[in-house]
N, C-alpha and C positions, 0 to 999 in steps of 0.2 A: 646747536651749531659747533657745540665744543668737540663733536663727534669729527664734524666735516673739518675741520679745524685740525686735529688730531692726525686725520685722516692726508691730510695735507704733509704736515709738518712729516710720519711716515714717508712719504711720495717723495720730501724734500732729500730724506735720510738714506731713502732708496736708491735715488739719481747720484749721490752724492760717492756712495760703495761702488755704481757703476762707473763712474769716473773713475775713481779709484783702481778698479782693475781694468783698466782701459787705461792706464798710463800716466794720471794726471795726477802729477807729486803733491799739489796741495790738499786734492781728493784724499789721497790715501795718507797723511801725514793727521788729515782731520780723523778717518776712521782709524787708524792706527793707535791715533789718543784716546780713542773711547773702547778700545778694546780691554774688558777683563777692568773694567772701571771703577767697578764696585770694592776690588782688594784693595783697592788706596783711598776709596774715595767716603773713608768715615774715622771719625774719632777716634783715638788710640787712648784717650782717656774719656768716661761718661761724664764726668765729672766737668771736665772743661769746658767753659760758656766761647761761645766763637761768633765772631762778627764778619757775615759772606760779603764780601764782593766784586760783582760779574762787571766785567768787560767785554766789550765785543773784540776789539783789536788792539794794536800800540795806540792810537792816538786816544781810546778813551782812557786805557793804563796811565799814559798821560794825564787826563784830567782827574784819575781818579790818584793818580798817585800823593798832591799833595795832603785828602783824604787820611789816605791809608798813613802813611808816617805824622799824621796827630792823632790818631787813634790811638797810633802804638804807643806814640811820647804820653797822651794824655790818659791811656788805658789799657794800661799795659797786664792790668785782669785777663782781658780777654783774647784768644785765641784769633788768624785775622787767615781765613780762605781765601782765593783769588783762585775766580774762575775765568777762563779764554774763552770765545766763540771759534777764534778764527786759528788758526796754523800757524798765522804772520805773525803775530803777536805771541799767544803762546810760545815757539820756540826760541823764541828771541829774549823770552822772561820768564822761562822754567825755573832756570835757579837765581831769581828775585830773593834776594836775603829777608829783606823786612817781611816773606809772609811764611807763614805757619804749613803752610799746604798751596799748592798749585796743580791745578788742574783744567781739566776743559769741560766746559758746563756737558751736562748729562742733556742729551736728545727730550724737546719741550714734550713729552708727555705727561699725564696725570702719575702715572704709574711710576715713570723717574723720580720724578718733583715727590713722591711718598717718601720713596726709598733716600732719597737725600735725605730730605727732613728728621728722618727716622735714625738714620746716621750722625747728625750733628745737634746739639743744644744751643742754636741758636740766638745770640742775645739782638740779631736783627743782620736785615739783608738789604743790601747799598745795589743798586742796578745805576750804572753809568748811561747818561746822554738818555740812547731810546733803545734800551735793548729790552723789548716788549714781549717776554713770553708769555703768553697768558695761562698755560698749564700749572706756573709753575707761581703766577701769582692769585692761583684759586687758593692751593693747595699752601701756599703760605698765610694768606686771610681766616681758612679753613685751620688749621693750627694756632692763629689768633700770636705768629712770629710779623713783628713791623716791616714793612719796606719802604723804602728808601729812595727818590731818587733823587740823583745831581747832575746840575749842568745840563738837562734837561731842555729839549729844543722841542719844540713841537707848530706845524704850519697849518694853515690852513687846506693846500692842498694835498694831506695822506689822508692815506684812506680810512683813519678816525674818525675824520669829518663829513665821507661820503656820507649818504643816506641809506647805504648798507650799510655802517660803517657803526652802529649802535652797538652791536655785542662786545664788539672791542673796546668801548669807550667806557662801557660799564666796570670795565677791571681797572680803569682810572679811580673809580671810589674805593678801590680797594687797597691803593696806597693811601699808605699813615701818611710822609707826607714829601711835597715836590722842591726841588732847589731848584730855578728855572735860570738860565743863561739870560734872558731879557722877558720885557711887559708886554709883546705880543705874545707867547707863549703861558705868561699868568692870565693874560683877559680870556685866552680859546678855554681855561680850565676853571676864571670865573665866572663863564657863558655858563659853564657847565652846571655853575652853584660847587663848584671846587674852591674854597681857600684856604685850605691845610697846604701855602705853598710861600715860600719867599723868595722874590728875584734875588739871586747870589751872584747871580754872572757867571762865565768861566772858567772854572777852576786853572784849566792848562793858561792862563795869565801868569797864575801862580808860578806855575812849574816853569815856563821858559822865563821868567825874570829871575828867578833863583838862576837858572842854566847863569845867565848874563852876567850877573853880581859873582859868580863861580869862576865862570868862562876858562876855561884851560889854553892856555898858550899855545901856538905852532911854530916855535923858532925856524923850523924849516919851510912854512908856504911864508913866514913875514919874511926871510931871506929871497924867496923866489920873486914877492910881491916890489919890497926893495923901496923905492923912492913914486912906483907907480898907484895910480887906481885903480884898485880891482872890482871887477862886474862877478857876480856869484849867479850862476842856474844853478835849481835847487830842484830834486828830484823831478829831473825831465823827461821826456819821452819823443820817442822819434817825433810825433808832432809837431812840439815843441825847437828840438832838435834843429829843424829841415827851416825854419827862421831864425836861426842864431847863426848858419855857417858863415853867408856872407857878414855880416856886422861881423865876426869876432877877425874874418880876414882883411879886413878894412878899417876895425877902428884905428880911433889915437895910437901913436906911439905910445903915449903916456899915462895906457889903459895896458892892464891884463886881464883876461877871462876865466874863470873857473868854474869848471861843468861836472855835475855831478847827478850822475843821470840816474834813473827808481832803477833802472838794471843793470848793474855791474855783470853780467854774465859775458865769456871773451868774444863771443859772437857780438853779443853790441855794441861792447866796446871795440871792437874791430871796423865795425860799420862807421862809430864818429870816428875811427880816425883814417877812413876813407875820404872823410870831406873837410879834417884839415892839414895844415903844410907845418904850419910853425906848432906843434904843441908840447910834453913830454905827458905819462903817466904818473901817475902820484905811486905809485909801492915800488918803483924805481927811478925817478927822477933826481936830478942836481939840480937843486937851489940855485944854483949858483949860473946854472944858465938860462936867460930872462926871454922865454920863449913866450908866445900871444896867451896861448894855454895850456891848462891842466887841467886834466880829467883827472877826477878820483874815480877810482876803481877800487875801494874799500869802503865799507859798511862805517855809520858809529858817529862820523863825525859831522858833520851838517850842518847839527844843530848849533855847533860849538865855532864855526869857522866863517856863523853870519856876519861877527864884528867883524870883520878883512872887508868886507864889501863899500864898496859907496852907496850902490844899489844891486839889488836883486830881481832874476825871474823868478817863477814860479812856476813850476812845472804840471801839468794835466788840465790844463783850462784847454786844452781843444782835447780832452780825453770822455772823462767822466766826472769830473770837481779837481780842482784847482788842491794840492796839498797843503802844508802846513804853512800860512802866512805866520802868523805866531812870531815864531824860533828867529825871523824876520826883522818883524820889526820893533822887536826887544832891545834892540840895537840900534834905533832911532835909523833902521834902511830902508825908504821908499821901497813899493814893491810894484811888478809889469804881473801879468799874468792873461792866459786867456781869456776868451768867453763863460766858459761854465764855473761861474761860480759865486751865482744869485743863492743858493742853498747854503753857504760861509756870513753870517750874517759880518762878521767882523772885515770882511770883504767889502760886503756892500755900503758897510760904514764908512770905509775907510778911500771908495772910489767917489762917495758923495763928497768928501774932505778932501777931497785929490792927495791924499799920500800915497795912493795906490793909483795903477790905471789899465785897466781892461783894453785887450788888442786882440784884433780878430783877425788879422793879418802881417807880414815879414814890413810892408809900407809904415804899419802904424806902431808896432814894435820897434822900430828905428827911429821915426819921429821922436817917440817918447825918449829914447835912450840917448839921442843929441841931444835934445832938450834937456835933461839932464847932465852933461857932458858941457855943453856950451852956456848954461844960462845959471848962474849961481845961484842970484836968490829965489828962482822957484825949485831949485834942487834942494837950499836949504829951507824953504818953510814946506816942501813934503815931508821931510825930514823930520822936522819940528811938530808937523800934524801926528806923525805917529811915535814921535816919543808921549806928545799930552795924551793919546788915544791909550796905548800903555799904562800911562800912568792915571787914567783913568775908571782904569780896568782891573787891578790886580786888590785882592780884598778878598776874593768868592773863597776862599777858603775861610777863613777867619768867620764870616758871616754864615759859611753852613755849621762851624761846629760849635758854631753861640748858640745854636739851635737843636742841636743833637745833642750838645752837654745836656740838655735838658731832659731828655729821651735816655742816655747811655749813662748818665751818673749815678 
């Protein structure tokens, strides 16, 4: 089975290289980032001891960050290697100052995995969420290097638990310890006879809570909002934007709307502009002009400006799954999103509790929006539900480090 799995991995790599040769920018970054990787991926001092943390992309980086910070603070004797699978994570964080080395993860073959562990004296390895790379897992176990999973999420419908998934499942027994996000994941592992775990929760709550406590002010946005209420659409896609335009044009005059599209390319921003009459672009706006809408055509500020929202719309729920809602609810901001949210535990929880609301079309969106606007008790209850939910969820990093210190100390 390992031969077949490795063949699939090599085919996957081949098709990414093919896409790169045909001009796909993300594929090109993926390939170029792995060129001559072994010139970089080696410890400059063979006596150094390393901890390796691997994340897929930016979301998993945010989950791993509180643990990285705690490790560097409590165990400064260890060097930190941080690897990414995706260019969308690596390209943003390739100069992250906390890590001693940042690189792309080598393609998951036994040869690459053996090469990596020869190049570093790993004290421990930490994979975030569900980065299951089975050849690396095997080699780490063979070399007696402990592997930990943090913020792990497993679901019964994943391929691990299919009748043909036995080969994949057996790699779970090679993991030193699991820190799971929820009881459902823990129970799936318990059923397999795996009890080396702690239900720690999602470390990203600690990260977004920290951001909220140190939230940067934006005086220009504050002036623009003035005494109006603000609605923010975060990481919106065209399928989201289409059902927002009519509301923006007809919303009450004591409201303004800030749209933060996922794609801030000139072509996409111009598409948004074509549907709005009264708007400004953030890169050259006059905050004294009280336009209905402000389009944020700049990356990196969304998580910080949710503090100004009365309520928020979270994008991608009509695409492949909603973006991060934690960044909004940590400011006690109720959220609305499209129908594809069921793989996100916090979204499911808050929909059930009525702190978040899933919609299927424009009418349902406007019904919820106007309910927030016109029913103060309804809004206050939803905001409190978000506040209480976050308060219950913070602390995963502390739980994780309490156990890890027994292994790393």
